MOPAC internal coordinates of N, CA, C and O (Angstrom, degrees):
PM7 1SCF
backbone

  N    0.0000 0     0.00 0     0.00 0    0    0    0
  C    1.4512 1     0.00 0     0.00 0    1    0    0
  C    1.5780 1   107.89 1     0.00 0    2    1    0
  O    1.2310 1   119.28 1   -50.04 1    3    2    1
  N    1.4294 1   118.97 1   129.96 1    3    2    1
  C    1.2983 1   115.83 1   172.97 1    5    3    2
  C    1.5005 1   116.95 1  -117.57 1    6    5    3
  O    1.2310 1   121.20 1    -9.24 1    7    6    5
  N    1.4102 1   115.30 1   170.76 1    7    6    5
  C    1.4199 1   112.13 1  -177.97 1    9    7    6
  C    1.6207 1   110.89 1   -57.42 1   10    9    7
  O    1.2310 1   118.75 1   133.47 1   11   10    9
  N    1.2609 1   119.99 1   -46.53 1   11   10    9
  C    1.4345 1   121.22 1   175.82 1   13   11   10
  C    1.4664 1   118.08 1   -48.74 1   14   13   11
  O    1.2310 1   121.81 1   140.16 1   15   14   13
  N    1.4227 1   114.15 1   -39.84 1   15   14   13
  C    1.4449 1   119.38 1   175.86 1   17   15   14
  C    1.4512 1   108.81 1   -65.68 1   18   17   15
  O    1.2310 1   117.74 1   141.08 1   19   18   17
  N    1.2020 1   121.91 1   -38.92 1   19   18   17
  C    1.4315 1   117.36 1  -176.85 1   21   19   18
  C    1.5968 1   109.91 1   -74.17 1   22   21   19
  O    1.2310 1   119.06 1   149.10 1   23   22   21
  N    1.2559 1   119.39 1   -30.90 1   23   22   21
  C    1.5479 1   124.63 1   177.16 1   25   23   22
  C    1.6254 1   107.13 1   -65.44 1   26   25   23
  O    1.2310 1   122.16 1   145.54 1   27   26   25
  N    1.2945 1   113.47 1   -34.46 1   27   26   25
  C    1.4548 1   119.92 1  -170.10 1   29   27   26
  C    1.4809 1   112.11 1   -90.17 1   30   29   27
  O    1.2310 1   118.63 1   178.36 1   31   30   29
  N    1.2751 1   120.22 1    -1.64 1   31   30   29
  C    1.5413 1   120.29 1  -170.75 1   33   31   30
  C    1.6266 1   102.75 1   -77.73 1   34   33   31
  O    1.2310 1   126.06 1   -38.10 1   35   34   33
  N    1.2868 1   105.95 1   141.90 1   35   34   33
  C    1.5579 1   115.40 1   177.41 1   37   35   34
  C    1.5053 1   107.04 1  -127.06 1   38   37   35
  O    1.2310 1   121.18 1   -51.83 1   39   38   37
  N    1.3426 1   115.35 1   128.17 1   39   38   37
  C    1.5014 1   120.29 1   179.31 1   41   39   38
  C    1.5116 1   107.78 1  -105.77 1   42   41   39
  O    1.2310 1   121.52 1   -29.92 1   43   42   41
  N    1.2843 1   114.70 1   150.08 1   43   42   41
  C    1.4419 1   120.11 1   178.52 1   45   43   42
  C    1.5031 1   107.55 1   -87.32 1   46   45   43
  O    1.2310 1   125.08 1    -7.17 1   47   46   45
  N    1.3523 1   107.85 1   172.83 1   47   46   45
  C    1.5261 1   124.26 1  -179.60 1   49   47   46
  C    1.5177 1   105.85 1   -77.98 1   50   49   47
  O    1.2310 1   121.90 1   -26.17 1   51   50   49
  N    1.3522 1   113.97 1   153.83 1   51   50   49
  C    1.4229 1   121.81 1   175.30 1   53   51   50
  C    1.5732 1   107.25 1   -59.12 1   54   53   51
  O    1.2310 1   116.87 1   -28.44 1   55   54   53
  N    1.3130 1   123.56 1   151.56 1   55   54   53
  C    1.4284 1   127.63 1   174.02 1   57   55   54
  C    1.6293 1   100.69 1   -68.94 1   58   57   55
  O    1.2310 1   125.91 1   -15.48 1   59   58   57
  N    1.4502 1   106.24 1   164.52 1   59   58   57
  C    1.4920 1   117.57 1  -173.36 1   61   59   58
  C    1.5709 1   106.93 1   -59.82 1   62   61   59
  O    1.2310 1   121.34 1   -42.76 1   63   62   61
  N    1.2925 1   115.03 1   137.24 1   63   62   61
  C    1.4101 1   127.18 1  -178.81 1   65   63   62
  C    1.6071 1   117.21 1    69.66 1   66   65   63
  O    1.2310 1   124.52 1  -162.92 1   67   66   65
  N    1.2716 1   108.93 1    17.08 1   67   66   65
  C    1.5651 1   118.88 1   179.35 1   69   67   66
  C    1.4769 1   112.55 1  -109.47 1   70   69   67
  O    1.2310 1   121.19 1   -29.64 1   71   70   69
  N    1.2024 1   115.34 1   150.36 1   71   70   69
  C    1.6148 1   119.17 1   172.71 1   73   71   70
  C    1.3139 1   112.19 1  -100.59 1   74   73   71
  O    1.2310 1   119.72 1   -22.74 1   75   74   73
  N    1.3461 1   118.14 1   157.26 1   75   74   73
  C    1.5108 1   118.91 1  -176.56 1   77   75   74
  C    1.4738 1   109.62 1  -136.37 1   78   77   75
  O    1.2310 1   121.89 1     0.13 1   79   78   77
  N    1.3586 1   113.99 1  -179.87 1   79   78   77
  C    1.5084 1   117.98 1   173.85 1   81   79   78
  C    1.4247 1   116.48 1   -73.99 1   82   81   79
  O    1.2310 1   119.71 1   -25.94 1   83   82   81
  N    1.2943 1   118.15 1   154.06 1   83   82   81
  C    1.4489 1   123.21 1   175.86 1   85   83   82
  C    1.5459 1   112.90 1   -64.78 1   86   85   83
  O    1.2310 1   121.96 1   -59.13 1   87   86   85
  N    1.2684 1   113.86 1   120.87 1   87   86   85
  C    1.5639 1   117.09 1  -174.71 1   89   87   86
  C    1.4845 1   116.46 1   -61.63 1   90   89   87
  O    1.2310 1   120.05 1   144.27 1   91   90   89
  N    1.2779 1   117.51 1   -35.73 1   91   90   89
  C    1.3761 1   127.09 1   178.38 1   93   91   90
  C    1.5479 1   111.93 1   -62.30 1   94   93   91
  O    1.2310 1   123.74 1   127.29 1   95   94   93
  N    1.3758 1   110.44 1   -52.71 1   95   94   93
  C    1.3980 1   117.27 1   178.50 1   97   95   94
  C    1.5664 1   115.75 1   -64.92 1   98   97   95
  O    1.2310 1   120.97 1   146.73 1   99   98   97
  N    1.1613 1   115.75 1   -33.27 1   99   98   97
  C    1.5776 1   120.19 1   172.39 1  101   99   98
  C    1.4694 1   112.82 1   -72.61 1  102  101   99
  O    1.2310 1   121.02 1   141.38 1  103  102  101
  N    1.3181 1   115.66 1   -38.62 1  103  102  101
  C    1.5214 1   119.50 1   178.22 1  105  103  102
  C    1.5243 1   114.05 1   -62.88 1  106  105  103
  O    1.2310 1   121.49 1   143.26 1  107  106  105
  N    1.3748 1   114.76 1   -36.74 1  107  106  105
  C    1.3627 1   129.35 1  -174.82 1  109  107  106
  C    1.5855 1   105.68 1   -74.31 1  110  109  107
  O    1.2310 1   120.41 1   136.91 1  111  110  109
  N    1.2892 1   116.83 1   -43.09 1  111  110  109
  C    1.3726 1   119.71 1   173.59 1  113  111  110
  C    1.4751 1   116.85 1   -68.31 1  114  113  111
  O    1.2310 1   119.98 1   147.15 1  115  114  113
  N    1.1959 1   117.64 1   -32.85 1  115  114  113
  C    1.5558 1   123.12 1   178.87 1  117  115  114
  C    1.4991 1   105.89 1   -66.52 1  118  117  115
  O    1.2310 1   119.05 1   141.77 1  119  118  117
  N    1.3460 1   119.43 1   -38.23 1  119  118  117
  C    1.5352 1   122.79 1   172.94 1  121  119  118
  C    1.4445 1   108.72 1   -52.99 1  122  121  119
  O    1.2310 1   117.95 1   134.52 1  123  122  121
  N    1.3524 1   121.52 1   -45.48 1  123  122  121
  C    1.4896 1   125.87 1  -170.74 1  125  123  122
  C    1.5103 1   103.92 1   -69.65 1  126  125  123
  O    1.2310 1   120.05 1   137.17 1  127  126  125
  N    1.2815 1   117.50 1   -42.83 1  127  126  125
  C    1.5407 1   121.67 1  -178.74 1  129  127  126
  C    1.5854 1   108.29 1   -64.77 1  130  129  127
  O    1.2310 1   119.62 1   138.03 1  131  130  129
  N    1.3273 1   118.33 1   -41.97 1  131  130  129
  C    1.5583 1   113.45 1   179.56 1  133  131  130
  C    1.5051 1   107.92 1   -68.07 1  134  133  131
  O    1.2310 1   118.14 1   141.90 1  135  134  133
  N    1.2727 1   121.16 1   -38.10 1  135  134  133
  C    1.4515 1   125.22 1   179.69 1  137  135  134
  C    1.5687 1   109.66 1   -62.04 1  138  137  135
  O    1.2310 1   122.65 1   136.39 1  139  138  137
  N    1.4142 1   112.53 1   -43.61 1  139  138  137
  C    1.5191 1   110.52 1   178.01 1  141  139  138
  C    1.5768 1   116.87 1   -67.13 1  142  141  139
  O    1.2310 1   122.47 1   148.82 1  143  142  141
  N    1.4001 1   112.87 1   -31.18 1  143  142  141
  C    1.3987 1   121.52 1   179.64 1  145  143  142
  C    1.6615 1   108.62 1   -68.42 1  146  145  143
  O    1.2310 1   123.26 1   152.67 1  147  146  145
  N    1.2950 1   111.36 1   -27.33 1  147  146  145
  C    1.5109 1   118.35 1   178.80 1  149  147  146
  C    1.5542 1   109.79 1   -88.81 1  150  149  147
  O    1.2310 1   118.78 1   175.55 1  151  150  149
  N    1.2484 1   119.93 1    -4.45 1  151  150  149
  C    1.4115 1   124.62 1   177.58 1  153  151  150
  C    1.3659 1   113.97 1    82.80 1  154  153  151
  O    1.2310 1   115.60 1  -159.83 1  155  154  153
  N    1.4284 1   125.96 1    20.17 1  155  154  153
  C    1.3752 1   128.97 1  -174.31 1  157  155  154
  C    1.4724 1   116.54 1  -107.40 1  158  157  155
  O    1.2310 1   123.14 1  -169.00 1  159  158  157
  N    1.3934 1   111.59 1    11.00 1  159  158  157
  C    1.5859 1   117.59 1   172.58 1  161  159  158
  C    1.4184 1   112.35 1  -152.13 1  162  161  159
  O    1.2310 1   118.21 1    -2.18 1  163  162  161
  N    1.3541 1   121.01 1   177.82 1  163  162  161
  C    1.4486 1   117.43 1  -178.63 1  165  163  162
  C    1.6190 1   113.21 1  -114.76 1  166  165  163
  O    1.2310 1   123.59 1  -147.62 1  167  166  165
  N    1.2654 1   110.73 1    32.38 1  167  166  165
  C    1.4987 1   117.17 1   176.83 1  169  167  166
  C    1.5110 1   109.18 1   -58.83 1  170  169  167
  O    1.2310 1   119.25 1   -48.97 1  171  170  169
  N    1.2891 1   119.04 1   131.03 1  171  170  169
  C    1.4090 1   118.94 1  -179.16 1  173  171  170
  C    1.4889 1   115.01 1  -106.18 1  174  173  171
  O    1.2310 1   117.53 1   -11.41 1  175  174  173
  N    1.3645 1   122.30 1   168.59 1  175  174  173
  C    1.4728 1   122.79 1   176.82 1  177  175  174
  C    1.3956 1   111.84 1   -55.01 1  178  177  175
  O    1.2310 1   119.36 1   136.76 1  179  178  177
  N    1.3801 1   118.82 1   -43.24 1  179  178  177
  C    1.5647 1   124.78 1   176.87 1  181  179  178
  C    1.5255 1   110.55 1   -56.19 1  182  181  179
  O    1.2310 1   118.58 1   139.22 1  183  182  181
  N    1.2804 1   120.30 1   -40.78 1  183  182  181
  C    1.4710 1   123.72 1   179.44 1  185  183  182
  C    1.4930 1   109.63 1   -56.26 1  186  185  183
  O    1.2310 1   121.64 1   137.97 1  187  186  185
  N    1.3512 1   114.47 1   -42.03 1  187  186  185
  C    1.4734 1   124.79 1  -174.58 1  189  187  186
  C    1.6164 1   101.06 1   -74.06 1  190  189  187
  O    1.2310 1   119.75 1   131.30 1  191  190  189
  N    1.2871 1   118.09 1   -48.70 1  191  190  189
  C    1.5885 1   118.66 1  -173.86 1  193  191  190
  C    1.5580 1   109.84 1   -65.87 1  194  193  191
  O    1.2310 1   118.59 1   149.03 1  195  194  193
  N    1.1826 1   120.30 1   -30.97 1  195  194  193
  C    1.5044 1   117.87 1  -177.04 1  197  195  194
  C    1.5414 1   115.11 1  -106.40 1  198  197  195
  O    1.2310 1   120.39 1  -175.48 1  199  198  197
  N    1.2929 1   116.86 1     4.52 1  199  198  197
  C    1.5739 1   114.70 1   168.90 1  201  199  198
  C    1.4230 1   121.74 1   -55.99 1  202  201  199
  O    1.2310 1   120.82 1   -43.30 1  203  202  201
  N    1.3371 1   116.04 1   136.70 1  203  202  201
  C    1.4328 1   121.20 1   178.76 1  205  203  202
  C    1.4857 1   106.76 1  -126.62 1  206  205  203
  O    1.2310 1   124.22 1   -43.82 1  207  206  205
  N    1.4062 1   109.51 1   136.18 1  207  206  205
  C    1.4776 1   120.91 1   177.29 1  209  207  206
  C    1.4265 1   112.68 1  -109.63 1  210  209  207
  O    1.2310 1   116.78 1   -26.48 1  211  210  209
  N    1.3069 1   123.72 1   153.52 1  211  210  209
  C    1.4408 1   125.09 1   171.56 1  213  211  210
  C    1.3641 1   113.66 1   -67.01 1  214  213  211
  O    1.2310 1   118.39 1   -47.11 1  215  214  213
  N    1.3079 1   120.68 1   132.89 1  215  214  213
  C    1.4816 1   122.92 1   178.19 1  217  215  214
  C    1.5152 1   107.78 1   -89.16 1  218  217  215
  O    1.2310 1   117.40 1   -60.72 1  219  218  217
  N    1.2648 1   122.55 1   119.28 1  219  218  217
  C    1.3398 1   126.53 1  -174.51 1  221  219  218
  C    1.6235 1   116.11 1   -78.55 1  222  221  219
  O    1.2310 1   122.10 1   -27.21 1  223  222  221
  N    1.3275 1   113.59 1   152.79 1  223  222  221
  C    1.5241 1   111.52 1   178.63 1  225  223  222
  C    1.4659 1   110.56 1   -68.91 1  226  225  223
  O    1.2310 1   120.68 1   -15.71 1  227  226  225
  N    1.2988 1   116.30 1   164.29 1  227  226  225
  C    1.4117 1   125.96 1  -176.36 1  229  227  226
  C    1.6963 1   105.67 1   -58.96 1  230  229  227
  O    1.2310 1   119.41 1   -40.91 1  231  230  229
  N    1.3394 1   118.74 1   139.09 1  231  230  229
  C    1.3549 1   122.20 1  -174.71 1  233  231  230
  C    1.4565 1   118.70 1    85.46 1  234  233  231
  O    1.2310 1   118.12 1   163.68 1  235  234  233
  N    1.3861 1   121.18 1   -16.32 1  235  234  233
  C    1.4223 1   124.51 1  -171.13 1  237  235  234
  C    1.6045 1   103.17 1   -88.85 1  238  237  235
  O    1.2310 1   121.69 1   -29.26 1  239  238  237
  N    1.3015 1   114.38 1   150.74 1  239  238  237
  C    1.4324 1   123.04 1   175.91 1  241  239  238
  C    1.4996 1   113.67 1   -54.10 1  242  241  239
  O    1.2310 1   121.26 1   -64.50 1  243  242  241
  N    1.3809 1   115.19 1   115.50 1  243  242  241
  C    1.5167 1   113.85 1  -173.99 1  245  243  242
  C    1.5282 1   104.66 1  -157.54 1  246  245  243
  O    1.2310 1   121.93 1   -13.21 1  247  246  245
  N    1.3297 1   113.91 1   166.79 1  247  246  245
  C    1.4445 1   126.51 1   174.06 1  249  247  246
  C    1.4736 1   108.96 1  -101.94 1  250  249  247
  O    1.2310 1   123.68 1   -25.20 1  251  250  249
  N    1.4666 1   110.55 1   154.80 1  251  250  249
  C    1.3948 1   118.99 1   173.05 1  253  251  250
  C    1.5218 1   113.24 1   -63.32 1  254  253  251
  O    1.2310 1   118.84 1   -51.04 1  255  254  253
  N    1.3955 1   119.82 1   128.96 1  255  254  253
  C    1.4938 1   118.13 1  -170.11 1  257  255  254
  C    1.4609 1   105.46 1   -70.88 1  258  257  255
  O    1.2310 1   117.10 1   139.67 1  259  258  257
  N    1.3461 1   123.13 1   -40.33 1  259  258  257
  C    1.5307 1   122.74 1  -172.86 1  261  259  258
  C    1.5293 1   105.69 1   -64.27 1  262  261  259
  O    1.2310 1   119.11 1   129.68 1  263  262  261
  N    1.2019 1   119.30 1   -50.32 1  263  262  261
  C    1.5442 1   118.51 1  -179.41 1  265  263  262
  C    1.5109 1   114.39 1   -57.87 1  266  265  263
  O    1.2310 1   120.84 1   140.78 1  267  266  265
  N    1.3589 1   116.00 1   -39.22 1  267  266  265
  C    1.4452 1   116.66 1   177.73 1  269  267  266
  C    1.5395 1   108.53 1   -69.45 1  270  269  267
  O    1.2310 1   117.83 1   135.16 1  271  270  269
  N    1.2474 1   121.74 1   -44.84 1  271  270  269
  C    1.4814 1   125.19 1   175.75 1  273  271  270
  C    1.3987 1   116.86 1   -51.59 1  274  273  271
  O    1.2310 1   121.56 1   133.21 1  275  274  273
  N    1.4225 1   114.62 1   -46.79 1  275  274  273
  C    1.4176 1   121.31 1  -179.98 1  277  275  274
  C    1.6299 1   109.18 1   -65.10 1  278  277  275
  O    1.2310 1   120.58 1   134.20 1  279  278  277
  N    1.3064 1   116.49 1   -45.80 1  279  278  277
  C    1.5075 1   114.96 1   178.35 1  281  279  278
  C    1.5194 1   110.21 1   -63.88 1  282  281  279
  O    1.2310 1   118.67 1   141.27 1  283  282  281
  N    1.3484 1   120.15 1   -38.73 1  283  282  281
  C    1.3965 1   117.54 1   177.48 1  285  283  282
  C    1.4655 1   114.71 1   -57.12 1  286  285  283
  O    1.2310 1   119.57 1   140.31 1  287  286  285
  N    1.2539 1   118.42 1   -39.69 1  287  286  285
  C    1.4929 1   129.16 1  -176.78 1  289  287  286
  C    1.5591 1   103.96 1   -65.56 1  290  289  287
  O    1.2310 1   116.70 1   143.94 1  291  290  289
  N    1.2337 1   123.87 1   -36.06 1  291  290  289
  C    1.4902 1   131.39 1   177.90 1  293  291  290
  C    1.4632 1   109.77 1   -71.05 1  294  293  291
  O    1.2310 1   118.56 1   140.09 1  295  294  293
  N    1.4035 1   120.34 1   -39.91 1  295  294  293
  C    1.3871 1   129.98 1  -175.27 1  297  295  294
  C    1.4365 1   106.77 1   -78.91 1  298  297  295
  O    1.2310 1   117.44 1   147.56 1  299  298  297
  N    1.2632 1   122.49 1   -32.44 1  299  298  297
  C    1.4413 1   123.94 1   176.80 1  301  299  298
  C    1.4476 1   110.64 1   -68.11 1  302  301  299
  O    1.2310 1   117.64 1   134.29 1  303  302  301
  N    1.3752 1   122.10 1   -45.71 1  303  302  301
  C    1.4178 1   132.67 1   175.12 1  305  303  302
  C    1.5630 1   110.13 1   -56.37 1  306  305  303
  O    1.2310 1   121.45 1   135.76 1  307  306  305
  N    1.3684 1   114.83 1   -44.24 1  307  306  305
  C    1.5159 1   118.39 1  -174.75 1  309  307  306
  C    1.5045 1   105.08 1   -68.64 1  310  309  307
  O    1.2310 1   121.68 1   142.07 1  311  310  309
  N    1.3161 1   114.39 1   -37.93 1  311  310  309
  C    1.5851 1   116.94 1  -178.64 1  313  311  310
  C    1.5304 1   108.65 1   -65.71 1  314  313  311
  O    1.2310 1   120.04 1   141.34 1  315  314  313
  N    1.3099 1   117.54 1   -38.66 1  315  314  313
  C    1.5418 1   118.21 1  -175.52 1  317  315  314
  C    1.4828 1   108.58 1   -68.05 1  318  317  315
  O    1.2310 1   120.68 1   143.46 1  319  318  317
  N    1.3121 1   116.31 1   -36.54 1  319  318  317
  C    1.5754 1   122.40 1   178.59 1  321  319  318
  C    1.4503 1   109.58 1   -67.77 1  322  321  319
  O    1.2310 1   118.21 1   142.26 1  323  322  321
  N    1.2784 1   121.01 1   -37.74 1  323  322  321
  C    1.4694 1   124.98 1   178.47 1  325  323  322
  C    1.4668 1   112.10 1   -66.86 1  326  325  323
  O    1.2310 1   121.50 1   135.95 1  327  326  325
  N    1.2939 1   114.74 1   -44.05 1  327  326  325
  C    1.5572 1   121.09 1  -175.65 1  329  327  326
  C    1.5107 1   111.91 1   -83.13 1  330  329  327
  O    1.2310 1   120.58 1   170.43 1  331  330  329
  N    1.3350 1   116.49 1    -9.57 1  331  330  329
  C    1.5906 1   113.38 1  -177.19 1  333  331  330
  C    1.4747 1   101.43 1   -85.45 1  334  333  331
  O    1.2310 1   122.58 1   -46.49 1  335  334  333
  N    1.4009 1   112.67 1   133.51 1  335  334  333
  C    1.4004 1   118.94 1   177.51 1  337  335  334
  C    1.4920 1   111.19 1   -68.66 1  338  337  335
  O    1.2310 1   121.44 1   -33.75 1  339  338  337
  N    1.4782 1   114.85 1   146.25 1  339  338  337
  C    1.4815 1   112.59 1   172.96 1  341  339  338
  C    1.5379 1   114.05 1   -67.46 1  342  341  339
  O    1.2310 1   121.19 1   -17.51 1  343  342  341
  N    1.2843 1   115.33 1   162.49 1  343  342  341
  C    1.6711 1   116.00 1   172.97 1  345  343  342
  C    1.4757 1   106.27 1   -64.70 1  346  345  343
  O    1.2310 1   117.40 1   -26.46 1  347  346  345
  N    1.3072 1   122.55 1   153.54 1  347  346  345
  C    1.2919 1   131.71 1   173.05 1  349  347  346
  C    1.5622 1   107.58 1   -66.60 1  350  349  347
  O    1.2310 1   120.75 1   -34.65 1  351  350  349
  N    1.3870 1   116.16 1   145.35 1  351  350  349
  C    1.4739 1   118.91 1   179.61 1  353  351  350
  C    1.4773 1   102.82 1   -73.59 1  354  353  351
  O    1.2310 1   123.08 1   -26.29 1  355  354  353
  N    1.4431 1   111.71 1   153.71 1  355  354  353
  C    1.4650 1   120.74 1   177.06 1  357  355  354
  C    1.6297 1   109.19 1   -64.09 1  358  357  355
  O    1.2310 1   118.05 1   -37.25 1  359  358  357
  N    1.2951 1   121.33 1   142.75 1  359  358  357
  C    1.4129 1   124.95 1   177.37 1  361  359  358
  C    1.5704 1   105.17 1   -88.52 1  362  361  359
  O    1.2310 1   121.42 1   -45.59 1  363  362  361
  N    1.2114 1   114.90 1   134.41 1  363  362  361
  C    1.4963 1   122.46 1   178.84 1  365  363  362
  C    1.5974 1   106.46 1   -59.22 1  366  365  363
  O    1.2310 1   119.38 1   -46.85 1  367  366  365
  N    1.3113 1   118.79 1   133.15 1  367  366  365
  C    1.5125 1   124.48 1   178.73 1  369  367  366
  C    1.4615 1   111.35 1    74.10 1  370  369  367
  O    1.2310 1   117.37 1  -170.76 1  371  370  369
  N    1.3021 1   122.60 1     9.24 1  371  370  369
  C    1.4272 1   118.39 1   176.12 1  373  371  370
  C    1.4898 1   111.18 1   -78.81 1  374  373  371
  O    1.2310 1   116.74 1   -40.24 1  375  374  373
  N    1.2774 1   123.80 1   139.76 1  375  374  373
  C    1.4680 1   127.14 1   176.63 1  377  375  374
  C    1.4255 1   107.85 1   -91.95 1  378  377  375
  O    1.2310 1   123.58 1   -36.06 1  379  378  377
  N    1.4004 1   110.74 1   143.94 1  379  378  377
  C    1.6256 1   121.66 1   176.82 1  381  379  378
  C    1.5234 1   101.13 1   -81.05 1  382  381  379
  O    1.2310 1   123.52 1   -31.54 1  383  382  381
  N    1.3805 1   110.85 1   148.46 1  383  382  381
  C    1.5272 1   118.53 1   166.90 1  385  383  382
  C    1.5435 1   114.24 1   -51.00 1  386  385  383
  O    1.2310 1   120.36 1   -36.62 1  387  386  385
  N    1.3195 1   116.92 1   143.38 1  387  386  385
  C    1.3632 1   119.49 1   176.44 1  389  387  386
  C    1.6841 1   114.48 1   -51.27 1  390  389  387
  O    1.2310 1   121.94 1   -35.60 1  391  390  389
  N    1.2539 1   113.89 1   144.40 1  391  390  389
  C    1.4519 1   112.19 1  -177.29 1  393  391  390
  C    1.5035 1   120.87 1    89.43 1  394  393  391
  O    1.2310 1   121.23 1   178.33 1  395  394  393
  N    1.4016 1   115.26 1    -1.67 1  395  394  393
  C    1.4881 1   122.90 1  -176.54 1  397  395  394
  C    1.5423 1   102.66 1  -111.06 1  398  397  395
  O    1.2310 1   122.86 1   -28.97 1  399  398  397
  N    1.3264 1   112.12 1   151.03 1  399  398  397
  C    1.4738 1   114.30 1   176.14 1  401  399  398
  C    1.5655 1   106.94 1  -146.75 1  402  401  399
  O    1.2310 1   123.64 1   -22.21 1  403  402  401
  N    1.2735 1   110.62 1   157.79 1  403  402  401
  C    1.5506 1   119.19 1   178.01 1  405  403  402
  C    1.4244 1   106.95 1   -79.34 1  406  405  403
  O    1.2310 1   119.99 1   -18.89 1  407  406  405
  N    1.3647 1   117.63 1   161.11 1  407  406  405
  C    1.4155 1   123.28 1   173.18 1  409  407  406
  C    1.5731 1   109.84 1   -58.85 1  410  409  407
  O    1.2310 1   120.81 1   -15.08 1  411  410  409
  N    1.2710 1   116.06 1   164.92 1  411  410  409
  C    1.4195 1   122.60 1   175.31 1  413  411  410
  C    1.4737 1   120.73 1    62.00 1  414  413  411
  O    1.2310 1   121.35 1  -169.12 1  415  414  413
  N    1.2791 1   115.03 1    10.88 1  415  414  413
  C    1.5243 1   124.81 1   178.09 1  417  415  414
  C    1.4718 1   107.84 1    78.06 1  418  417  415
  O    1.2310 1   115.04 1  -169.03 1  419  418  417
  N    1.4685 1   127.02 1    10.97 1  419  418  417
  C    1.4368 1   120.04 1   179.91 1  421  419  418
  C    1.4917 1   108.24 1   -90.99 1  422  421  419
  O    1.2310 1   121.40 1   -33.89 1  423  422  421
  N    1.3957 1   114.93 1   146.11 1  423  422  421
  C    1.3534 1   119.02 1  -179.75 1  425  423  422
  C    1.6452 1   112.03 1   -99.35 1  426  425  423
  O    1.2310 1   120.10 1   180.00 1  427  426  425

């Protein structure tokens, strides 16, 4: 997931007789997610996981809750992957612990 993908996301309106999340709050939070993915703020995966938006009254401008929640799950995972340090590269000449082997039967 890239910052541009976050900025380009478009959520639908809630189904008839359903309430949705406040559009302005969701849009502002999406800006924070995009900035975090670009490395320009310290938003954490927990911040995404535990965010709460105002649920708007029927007929008010709002986004479909299920669509927003699904996107936030994906954004949380993307931020986890981004913040997870890569494994260290193998050191030349380093021996593996006993009982381990490489793929394809090579040692």
